[in-house]
C-alpha positions in Angstrom: 8.1 91.3 -32.7 8.6 95.0 -33.1 7.7 98.0 -30.9 5.0 98.9 -33.5 3.2 95.5 -33.3 0.3 95.3 -30.9 -0.6 92.3 -28.9 -4.2 91.9 -27.7 -4.3 89.2 -25.0 -6.7 88.2 -22.2 -6.0 88.4 -18.5 -7.7 86.0 -16.1 -7.9 85.8 -12.4 -7.9 82.4 -10.9 -8.5 81.4 -7.3 -6.0 78.8 -6.0 -5.0 77.4 -2.7 -2.1 79.8 -2.8 -4.2 83.0 -3.4 -5.4 84.7 -6.5 -3.3 84.0 -9.5 -3.1 85.9 -12.8 -2.9 84.3 -16.2 -2.5 85.6 -19.7 -3.7 83.9 -22.8 -3.6 84.8 -26.4 -6.8 84.7 -28.7 -6.0 81.1 -29.6 -6.2 80.1 -25.9 -2.5 79.5 -25.5 -1.1 80.3 -22.1 1.4 83.1 -22.3 2.0 84.0 -18.7 1.0 82.4 -15.3 2.2 82.6 -11.8 1.6 86.3 -11.3 0.1 86.6 -7.9 -2.3 89.3 -6.8 0.6 91.0 -5.0 2.7 91.1 -8.2 0.0 92.3 -10.6 1.7 95.6 -11.2 4.6 93.9 -13.0 2.8 91.7 -15.5 2.7 94.3 -18.3 6.2 95.4 -17.8 7.5 91.8 -17.8 5.6 90.9 -20.9 6.8 94.1 -22.6 10.4 93.2 -21.9 9.9 89.6 -23.0 8.1 90.4 -26.2 10.0 93.6 -27.0 6.9 95.8 -27.3 5.1 98.3 -25.1 1.9 97.8 -27.1 0.3 94.9 -25.1 -3.3 95.2 -24.2 -4.8 92.9 -21.6 -8.5 92.6 -21.4 -10.6 90.4 -19.2 -12.2 87.3 -20.7 -13.2 83.8 -19.9 -10.4 81.4 -19.1 -10.1 78.8 -21.8 -11.9 75.6 -20.7 -8.9 73.4 -21.2 -6.7 75.6 -19.0 -9.4 76.0 -16.3 -10.1 72.3 -16.1 -6.4 71.4 -16.0 -5.7 73.9 -13.3 -8.7 72.7 -11.2 -7.6 69.1 -11.6 -4.0 70.0 -10.6 -5.2 71.8 -7.4 -7.4 68.8 -6.7 -4.4 66.4 -6.9 -4.1 65.3 -10.5 -0.5 66.2 -10.9 -0.4 65.2 -14.6 -3.2 67.6 -15.5 -0.9 70.5 -16.4 1.0 68.6 -19.1 -1.9 69.2 -21.7 -1.9 73.0 -21.4 -0.5 74.6 -24.5 2.1 77.3 -23.8 4.1 79.7 -25.8 6.6 82.4 -24.8 9.2 84.7 -26.3 12.7 84.3 -25.0 16.3 83.8 -26.1 17.2 80.4 -27.5 18.9 79.6 -24.2 15.8 80.5 -22.2 13.6 78.5 -24.5 15.9 75.5 -24.0 15.9 75.9 -20.2 12.1 76.3 -20.1 11.6 73.2 -22.3 13.8 71.2 -20.1 11.8 72.2 -17.0 8.7 70.5 -18.6 10.6 67.2 -18.5 10.8 67.1 -14.7 8.0 64.8 -13.5 5.6 66.0 -10.9 6.7 64.8 -7.5 10.4 65.1 -8.3 13.0 67.8 -8.1 16.2 68.5 -9.9 19.1 70.8 -9.0 20.2 73.7 -11.2 23.4 71.7 -11.7 21.4 68.7 -13.0 19.4 71.0 -15.3 22.6 72.5 -16.7 24.0 69.0 -17.2 20.8 67.8 -18.7 21.0 70.6 -21.2 24.6 69.5 -22.1 25.9 72.8 -20.7 27.4 71.7 -17.3 29.2 75.0 -16.8 25.9 77.0 -17.2 24.5 76.5 -13.7 24.1 80.2 -13.0 22.8 81.0 -16.5 20.2 78.2 -16.0 19.1 79.8 -12.7 18.8 83.2 -14.4 16.8 81.7 -17.3 14.5 80.0 -14.8 14.0 83.2 -12.9 12.6 84.8 -16.2 10.1 81.9 -16.8 6.8 83.7 -17.5 4.7 80.5 -17.2 5.4 79.2 -13.7 3.7 76.1 -12.4 2.9 74.7 -15.9 6.5 75.2 -16.9 7.6 74.0 -13.4 10.6 76.0 -12.4 9.4 75.4 -8.8 10.8 71.8 -9.2 14.4 73.1 -9.4 16.2 73.4 -6.1 19.7 73.9 -4.8 22.2 71.0 -5.1 22.2 70.7 -1.3 18.4 70.4 -1.3 17.6 73.9 -0.2 14.6 75.7 -1.7 16.1 78.7 -3.6 14.8 81.3 -5.9 11.1 81.4 -6.9 9.4 84.5 -8.1 6.2 83.5 -6.3 8.0 83.2 -3.0 9.7 80.4 -1.2 6.5 79.6 0.8 4.6 79.0 -2.5 7.4 76.9 -3.8 7.4 74.8 -0.7 3.6 74.4 -0.9 3.8 73.3 -4.6 6.5 70.8 -3.9 4.6 69.4 -0.9 1.4 69.3 -3.0 3.3 67.3 -5.6 4.8 65.0 -3.0 8.4 66.1 -3.6 8.7 67.3 0.0 7.3 65.8 3.2 
């Protein structure tokens, strides 16, 4: 990806139990960004520009792809496995890509610590780096960084806010 290359993607607004969420898909219907809330809308273009290394990203409104819409509706209605079928793609460093792929292995209704994630990636000393990679995850909820918590069980770090993280974990049955 170069600064001269233009990306023409679609932005969607989706009502959720947590407020209006913004999603970005490419022309093929692959999810490129999610978990941008109405109150963080201003940062979506800047974040995508940094991630993809271009300032030539155009976001236009369009219909949400049916698979993504149905999967999200099912998830909010209680089908916690519904998100696993959503196709995702994102730029990122090899380490970030590995961290984000690992997140998708955490079953709904369960949590892991940052330490467990680092160990699971065979990089036990990379706990802080894992936390930093997770904080850059552009496809929250579907790439479930909300399922990672502190080693002592505390809810730490979530771009959507700790209240949303708590709600998601309660929705999934990981918290009472």
